Rosetta silent file (secondary structure, phi, psi, omega in degrees, C-alpha in Angstrom):
SEQUENCE: MAKPLLQLAAVGVAGFALWKLASFILFPVLMLAFKIALVVGIVMFAIWFFKKNDNKKKDDTATGDV
SCORE:     score description
SCORE:     0.000 S_00000001
   1 L     0.000  -37.343 -175.258  151.709   91.133   79.142 S_00000001
   2 H   -77.202  -30.316 -176.132  149.932   92.822   82.025 S_00000001
   3 H   -64.143  -48.106  178.464  146.627   90.938   81.682 S_00000001
   4 H   -62.274  -35.565 -179.994  147.994   87.422   82.475 S_00000001
   5 H   -68.779  -42.700  177.615  149.973   88.834   85.377 S_00000001
   6 H   -67.503  -35.742  177.973  146.965   90.686   86.790 S_00000001
   7 H   -65.960  -42.599  177.176  144.788   87.596   86.280 S_00000001
   8 H   -63.093  -40.172  178.507  147.312   85.466   88.164 S_00000001
   9 H   -66.255  -39.329  179.633  147.435   88.034   90.949 S_00000001
  10 H   -66.067  -41.487  177.578  143.627   88.130   91.155 S_00000001
  11 H   -64.756  -40.077  178.266  143.424   84.331   91.378 S_00000001
  12 H   -63.722  -44.396  179.216  146.104   84.359   94.072 S_00000001
  13 H   -65.698  -42.426  178.707  144.329   87.027   96.107 S_00000001
  14 H   -64.192  -42.438  177.852  140.978   85.244   95.732 S_00000001
  15 H   -63.254  -41.701  178.541  142.546   81.941   96.750 S_00000001
  16 H   -64.400  -41.752  179.014  144.212   83.519   99.758 S_00000001
  17 H   -64.559  -43.845  177.623  140.954   85.176  100.825 S_00000001
  18 H   -63.991  -38.072  178.337  139.044   81.890  100.476 S_00000001
  19 H   -63.180  -42.970  179.457  141.764   80.084  102.429 S_00000001
  20 H   -65.777  -41.708  179.107  141.527   82.620  105.259 S_00000001
  21 H   -66.940  -42.394 -178.023  137.722   82.417  105.334 S_00000001
  22 H   -70.812  -28.420 -177.481  137.709   78.619  105.203 S_00000001
  23 H   -67.370  -26.666  177.147  140.373   78.345  107.898 S_00000001
  24 H   -67.054  -29.853 -179.468  137.983   79.845  110.449 S_00000001
  25 H   -98.356  -45.041 -172.275  135.621   76.935  109.821 S_00000001
  26 H   -70.497  -43.697 -176.381  137.903   74.178  108.542 S_00000001
  27 H   -62.526  -47.206  177.124  140.689   74.338  111.127 S_00000001
  28 H   -63.607  -35.608  178.662  138.436   73.939  114.193 S_00000001
  29 H   -66.897  -41.905  177.468  136.536   71.101  112.495 S_00000001
  30 H   -64.792  -38.858  178.491  139.799   69.327  111.658 S_00000001
  31 H   -67.418  -38.776  176.837  141.045   69.767  115.219 S_00000001
  32 H   -63.242  -43.873  178.195  137.774   68.389  116.583 S_00000001
  33 H   -63.091  -39.569  178.759  138.032   65.379  114.266 S_00000001
  34 H   -65.060  -42.452  179.362  141.653   64.854  115.355 S_00000001
  35 H   -65.042  -41.925  178.068  140.717   65.000  119.042 S_00000001
  36 H   -63.538  -43.619  179.040  137.845   62.543  118.544 S_00000001
  37 H   -63.931  -36.998  178.700  140.139   60.186  116.612 S_00000001
  38 H   -65.762  -44.540  179.282  142.757   60.456  119.360 S_00000001
  39 H   -64.847  -43.384  178.602  140.257   59.614  122.103 S_00000001
  40 H   -62.847  -41.041  177.971  138.847   56.697  120.088 S_00000001
  41 H   -63.588  -41.157  178.792  142.371   55.426  119.463 S_00000001
  42 H   -66.418  -40.941  178.257  143.267   55.607  123.151 S_00000001
  43 H   -64.351  -43.275  178.836  140.066   53.761  124.105 S_00000001
  44 H   -64.101  -38.919  177.377  140.720   51.065  121.496 S_00000001
  45 H   -64.596  -41.215  179.432  144.297   50.688  122.741 S_00000001
  46 H   -64.872  -42.315  178.215  143.103   50.361  126.335 S_00000001
  47 H   -62.375  -45.420  179.197  140.533   47.715  125.371 S_00000001
  48 H   -62.114  -43.119 -176.874  143.178   45.775  123.417 S_00000001
  49 H   -65.467  -44.952 -178.104  145.698   46.064  126.247 S_00000001
  50 H   -73.811  -30.511  175.036  143.329   44.889  128.968 S_00000001
  51 H   -67.663  -37.206  179.547  141.945   42.064  126.810 S_00000001
  52 H   -63.509  -43.826  178.994  145.503   40.893  126.152 S_00000001
  53 H   -71.667  -31.014  179.437  146.245   40.750  129.874 S_00000001
  54 H   -66.715  -38.039  179.349  142.870   39.155  130.576 S_00000001
  55 H   -65.494  -35.983  178.292  143.655   36.262  128.215 S_00000001
  56 H   -65.045  -40.087  179.810  146.926   35.528  130.052 S_00000001
  57 H   -67.565  -38.465  177.950  145.091   35.289  133.369 S_00000001
  58 H   -64.928  -39.821  179.693  142.484   32.946  131.867 S_00000001
  59 H   -66.771  -38.673  179.243  145.214   30.703  130.431 S_00000001
  60 H   -66.014  -40.445 -179.252  147.004   30.532  133.787 S_00000001
  61 H   -74.912  -27.032 -178.891  143.844   29.559  135.651 S_00000001
  62 H   -71.272  -33.639 -179.193  142.835   27.004  133.009 S_00000001
  63 H   -88.078  -14.535  179.578  146.079   25.034  133.436 S_00000001
  64 L    91.016   -0.573  177.675  146.089   25.337  137.198 S_00000001
  65 L   -76.991  143.625  179.355  149.428   27.184  137.308 S_00000001
  66 L  -111.433    0.000    0.000  149.634   30.060  139.727 S_00000001
């Protein structure tokens, strides 16, 4: 009865220790990836937004309407 319980406790402790060790490396890398993705998303949104407005100005000048 005690062996399965001790084995489960050992796996839990080992998993917790690995999680703590990996979090020092993994969490900053994930935050860096999130920040890069956020900046890329904002740049893509800005390009889309200004291209959308640029097309309206081109259409207005092509028809001669002011």
